[in-house]
N, C-alpha and C positions, 0 to 999 in steps of 0.2 A: 330622781336620778337615785338609784339603788347603789349600794357598794361594789358591788362588783363591777357595773358599769363605770364608776367613778374610777375605779382600779386599772379597768381597762384605757379609760382616757388619760389616765395620768402615763400609764406604759407607754402608750403611743407619744405624749409629750415629751417625756423624758428621753425617746428613742428619737427624737427630731431633734432634740437639743444635743444630744451626745453623739448621735450620728452624723451622717453626712447623706447629701441628695443629690442626683444627677441632674441637673435644671438644663436644656438647652445645649447640651452635649458637653456641659463645664460642670466641674465637680464643686457643689459649695457645702463646704465645711462649717458647722454650727458650733462645734466643740472647740472652745478656745486651744492655742498649741501649748506645749507643756512649759513656756517661759511664761504665760499667764495664767495667775491663780484665781480671776475672777470669772464664775460662772453667771453668765446672762441669760435669763430664761424671759420669754413673753407672757404676760398673765392677763386675763380678761379684765380682772378687778385688782386694785391696790390692796395688798395685806392688811389686815384690819388687827389680828391678834394671833402670835405665835405661841400661845399657851394652848397647850394639849389638851386638857380639859376644857377650856372657853372657845376652842376655833370658832368663826364664824363659818366655814366652808371650805370647800376643795382650793378655792386660790389662796388659804393659808396651809393647809395641807401640802400644797404643792412646794411649797417654800421650805416647811418644816422636814419634809421627806429627803431635801438636798442639806440642812443643815444638823438634823439631829440622828441618832441611831437609836435604834430598839434593841430588844434582845434578840428580835428575829425580825425577818421582812419578806416579801413576798417573793417566791420563785419565779422569774422570768420564765417564758414559755406558754403552751398550750393546756399544762395541767394546773388545776388548781392546788397550790400546795406552800410551804415555807422554807426557810433556810435560814441558818444564823448569820446576824448582824453582830451586834457588840457582843455577844454571849459565846465562848468558845464550846460551850455544853447547855443542854437546855433538854431536861427531862420530866416527862409527866409520870410521877412514881405511882399515884392513883388517882381516881378523879378528882381529888381535893388538894392534891400535894405537887408542885411542880418545883424543882430544884433547878437551879441557874449558877453559872460560874462565867463571868466577864473574862474578855481578854485583856489582858495587862497590857497597860501603857495607852489606854486613850483618852488623849488630853482636853481639858476644858479651856477656850480660849479665855482673855482676858486676867489671866494667872490664878485659876480657880483650881488648879491641879488634876489629878488622875480622877478618872470616872471608878466609881466604885459601887458596891452592894447598896449603902447607903443611899447614893442617888435614884438607884430603883427602888428601893423602898419608898421614899419620900415621892418620886414620881407618880407611883400607883395609888399610894395610901391619902394622895391629896385631892383624888376625885369623889372621897368620901367624907371630904371636910364641909361640914353644914354650910360655915361661914363661905365658903367659896362659891357655893351654888353650883357645881360644876355643869354645865350644859350638857355633858356626855357623861354623869357619873354613872348612867343606865348601863353604860360598857364596862364597870366595874363593879356593880351591885352585888356579885356574888364574893367580891374581895373580902376576906376576912383581915390579913395582916400580912406583911412580907417579912421575915425572920432574918435577920443580918447573921450568917454565920462565920464569916470572915471577911476580908478586905474586899474580896471578888466575889464572895458566895454567898447565898442565899436560900430562901425555899418562899415558895407565895402558897401561903395558904388559903383555901376557897372555904365559904360557909356551906355551900353545896357545888355540884357539879355544874360547869359552865360550858355548854355545846359548842360557840363561836369563839371560844379564846385563842385557839389558832389558827381560825378563820378570818376573824374579823377585828378582834380586840388586840392581841400581841403584835402583828405584824400590821395593824393599821395605827393612826395616829394616837389612839389612845394609849397604845403601848411603846411612844417614844418616852426616850429619858431624859429629863432636864436635870439642870445642875442645884443641887441642895445649896450649897453656900453660897448661889448666886439668886437666890430665893429674894423675895421682895414680900412688905406686907399682903394680907390677903386684897385692904382697898385699894392698892396700886396694879395688883396683877394683871388687868385690862390693859393697862397702857405700858405694859413692861417687856421690851422683846428680850426674850430670853437668851443667856448667855449660850452660845451655841455649842455643840460637840464637833468637832472635827474629824474626821472618820480617818483613820490611819491605814 
């Protein structure tokens, strides 16, 4: 299954979970009512790893898309595109420079505070960590570093142009942001369920 088929499959599953179906003349609602804060999703396999850099497959990604945010996400609809997610602005200044600014007030669970540009830097640069040996390191092979310019602002610096940056890296699972303060030693990372970011 290629990435486009994967995204289509995830979109159909997400629509089924959050929407409703008419079956036998009755309306069956799959989304919880406003009083219930639990999202229940049926998955083909148990999740094995919620680390974006070392995820095992789509069954992990399906859960990660529900609990993490990225700078941007895929735009729903029939056109191939992206829209802002945790970022309030995201601009490619030139082929090697991408400026971003996060929306203030996105909080981590577990008392880890607010999402900042330091979390973005940590999330993307860890793909290049040789000790981690990220399965999806190739998604960020063009990354030089992420420069933090403010609490919510930063610049992604690339070593060379990366054509799929806005089509398969940033809006997909490798572009998800994890909590720097909630990090664990590299040897524990495969068994750690990352602190999740609650979408505001």
